[in-house]
C-alpha positions in Angstrom: 16.3 11.7 13.0 15.0 8.2 13.1 16.7 4.8 14.7 19.2 2.4 13.2 18.2 -1.1 14.2 18.7 -4.3 13.4 16.7 -7.7 13.8 18.4 -11.4 13.7 17.1 -14.7 12.9 18.0 -18.5 12.5 16.8 -21.8 11.3 17.6 -25.1 10.7 16.9 -26.3 7.3 16.2 -30.0 6.2 18.7 -29.5 3.0 22.2 -28.5 2.1 24.0 -25.7 1.5 23.4 -25.1 -1.9 19.8 -26.0 -1.9 19.0 -23.4 0.5 21.4 -21.3 -1.9 18.1 -21.5 -4.4 16.0 -21.2 -2.1 17.2 -17.4 -1.1 19.0 -16.6 -4.4 17.2 -17.6 -7.1 13.7 -16.5 -8.2 11.7 -19.7 -8.5 13.0 -20.4 -4.8 11.8 -17.2 -3.6 8.4 -17.7 -5.0 8.1 -21.1 -3.5 8.4 -19.2 0.3 8.2 -16.1 0.3 7.4 -13.2 -2.6 8.4 -13.4 -6.6 11.1 -11.8 -7.1 13.5 -11.7 -10.7 16.9 -12.1 -10.0 20.3 -10.5 -11.4 23.2 -12.8 -9.8 26.2 -11.4 -8.9 27.8 -8.3 -6.8 26.4 -5.3 -8.7 23.3 -7.4 -10.0 19.4 -7.0 -8.4 16.9 -8.7 -6.6 13.4 -6.9 -8.5 10.2 -7.9 -6.6 7.5 -7.8 -8.6 4.1 -8.3 -6.5 0.8 -7.1 -8.3 1.3 -3.1 -9.2 4.2 -2.6 -6.8 7.5 -3.0 -8.0 11.2 -2.5 -5.7 14.4 -3.2 -6.7 17.7 -3.5 -4.6 21.2 -4.5 -5.3 23.1 -7.6 -4.3 25.9 -6.3 -2.1 27.4 -9.2 -1.5 27.5 -13.1 -3.0 29.4 -16.2 -3.0 27.6 -18.8 -3.2 26.4 -21.2 -1.2 27.7 -19.2 2.2 26.6 -15.6 1.5 24.0 -13.3 0.0 23.4 -9.5 1.0 21.2 -7.7 -0.3 20.7 -3.6 -0.3 17.7 -1.7 -1.4 17.2 2.0 -2.2 17.3 5.2 0.3 14.5 6.7 0.7 13.7 10.0 1.5 13.3 9.9 5.1 16.6 8.3 4.8 15.3 4.9 5.9 16.2 2.2 3.8 16.7 -1.1 4.5 19.3 -4.6 4.1 19.0 -7.9 4.0 22.2 -10.6 5.2 22.2 -14.5 4.9 24.5 -17.1 5.9 24.5 -20.3 5.2 26.7 -22.7 7.5 26.1 -27.1 6.4 26.0 -29.1 9.3 26.8 -33.0 9.4 23.8 -35.0 8.5 22.7 -33.5 5.9 21.2 -29.9 7.5 21.9 -26.6 7.3 21.9 -23.4 9.6 20.3 -20.4 7.7 21.3 -17.5 9.8 19.4 -14.0 8.8 19.6 -10.5 9.3 17.4 -7.5 8.3 19.1 -3.8 9.2 19.3 -0.7 8.2 17.6 2.8 9.2 14.3 3.8 9.6 13.2 7.8 9.2 11.2 9.7 11.8 7.4 8.3 11.9 8.4 4.8 12.3 7.8 2.6 15.2 8.4 0.1 17.3 4.9 -1.6 16.4 6.6 -2.0 12.6 9.5 -3.1 14.0 7.6 -5.6 16.3 5.6 -7.1 13.0 8.8 -7.1 11.3 9.6 -9.6 13.4 6.6 -11.6 13.5 7.0 -11.9 9.7 9.9 -12.9 9.2 8.6 -15.8 12.0 6.5 -16.7 9.6 8.5 -17.0 6.3 11.4 -19.2 8.3 8.4 -20.8 9.2 7.5 -21.1 5.8 10.9 -22.0 4.5 11.0 -24.8 6.8 7.6 -26.5 5.5 9.1 -25.8 2.5 12.4 -28.5 2.7 10.5 -30.7 5.0 7.3 -31.3 2.0 8.1 -30.2 -1.4 11.6 -30.4 -1.6 12.7 -29.8 -5.2 10.1 -28.6 -6.6 9.1 -24.6 -7.2 5.6 -22.6 -6.8 3.9 -20.2 -8.8 3.2 -17.5 -6.4 -0.5 -15.9 -6.2 -1.7 -12.8 -4.5 -5.8 -12.2 -3.9 -6.1 -9.0 -1.9 -9.4 -8.4 -0.4 -10.9 -5.9 0.3 -11.1 -3.0 3.5 -13.6 -2.0 5.5 -14.8 -5.5 7.2 -16.1 -5.3 10.5 -16.0 -8.6 12.6 -12.8 -10.0 10.4 -12.2 -12.8 12.0 -15.2 -14.8 12.3 -16.5 -13.9 9.0 -13.3 -15.2 7.1 -13.5 -18.5 9.6 -16.8 -19.3 8.6 -16.8 -18.1 4.7 -13.7 -20.8 4.7 -15.2 -23.4 6.3 -12.4 -23.5 9.5 -13.4 -23.3 13.2 -12.6 -20.2 14.5 -10.5 -22.0 17.0 -8.4 -23.5 15.1 -5.5 -25.0 16.0 -1.9 -26.1 14.1 -2.3 -29.6 13.2 -6.1 -29.5 12.4 -7.1 -31.1 9.7 -9.4 -28.7 7.1 -11.1 -28.1 3.9 -11.4 -24.7 2.1 -14.5 -24.2 1.1 -14.0 -21.8 -1.5 -11.7 -24.5 -3.5 -12.2 -28.0 -1.6 -8.6 -28.0 -0.8 -8.0 -30.1 1.8 -4.9 -29.9 4.5 -3.5 -29.1 7.6 -3.4 -26.0 9.8 0.3 -25.8 10.5 0.4 -21.8 11.6 -1.9 -20.0 13.8 -1.6 -16.3 15.1 -4.3 -14.9 16.6 -4.6 -11.5 17.7 -8.2 -10.9 18.3 -10.9 -10.3 15.1 -8.6 -7.6 13.3 -5.0 -9.4 13.6 -4.1 -13.0 12.4 -2.3 -15.2 10.4 -3.3 -18.4 9.7 -1.7 -21.2 7.6 -2.5 -24.3 5.7 -0.5 -26.5 3.6 -2.3 -29.0 1.1 -0.7 -31.6 -0.6 0.5 -29.0 -3.4 0.3 -25.9 -1.7 0.5 -23.2 1.0 -2.2 -20.9 2.2 -1.5 -18.1 4.2 -4.4 -15.8 5.1 -3.1 -11.8 6.9 -5.6 -10.6 8.8 -4.7 -7.1 9.7 -6.7 -4.1 10.7 -10.2 -4.4 8.2 -9.0 -6.3 6.2 -7.6 -9.5 4.5 -5.3 -10.8 2.3 -4.0 -14.5 1.1 -0.7 -15.2 -0.5 -0.9 -19.2 -2.2 2.7 -20.9 -3.3 1.1 -23.4 -5.6 3.5 -26.4 -6.1 1.0 -28.3 -8.5 -0.1 -27.7 -12.3 -3.1 -25.6 -11.2 -3.3 -22.2 -13.1 -1.9 -18.9 -11.4 -4.4 -16.6 -12.6 -7.8 -19.1 -12.3 -6.8 -19.5 -8.8 -6.3 -16.0 -8.3 -9.5 -14.9 -9.7 -11.3 -17.6 -7.7 -9.6 -16.4 -4.0 -10.3 -12.7 -5.3 -13.7 -13.6 -5.9 -13.8 -15.3 -2.6 -12.6 -12.8 -0.5 -15.3 -9.7 -1.7 -18.4 -12.2 -0.4 -16.6 -11.4 3.3 -17.0 -7.4 2.8 
């Protein structure tokens, strides 16, 4: 039978409503803080996620720039369906409140842990969005994904040592990422033992997001500079292989 669910988030952004709309409803905007999407605008249009060998397409069901965007995915074989709604409200002083609702139905086999992970995942993405407007306003990024091997033991100690990052790194700490020499500041840290973690680093030209779960680690990079995304992916994939 499954169950219905609803996750609500809110973020105050240092940007006007039109800027926020561009960030949530255009391909270049979405690649700058979340994932690479191709957007066919308007009700009846689509948002297509293209991520390595994975593609997912959702229908746009609400389109009222710069106030409201609603998107709904196809229903899965088990009855699972996902819907997303963004509500934009401008405030005095040039700020904007973004309200987000992720709702739908989960088929059998999707537990409370999955919902908790969804909620914490959205916390990270909206944190990155707030940082985007603070540090990279008016710029767009190329999205780079580097997936590491599975079956890695002592994941966090191995990754932090190879990166050249202290195992007890905290938000605000300056760091230098050994594989590329990129210098920046740690801006987001979630630590759940050696196998579950998220490490965020912001450099002058990029966001780096390291995701550890179970026995593997993946990296998402949002490149705002002129570096070659393909070369960036090659370097980081080769690096992640070394910690296996």
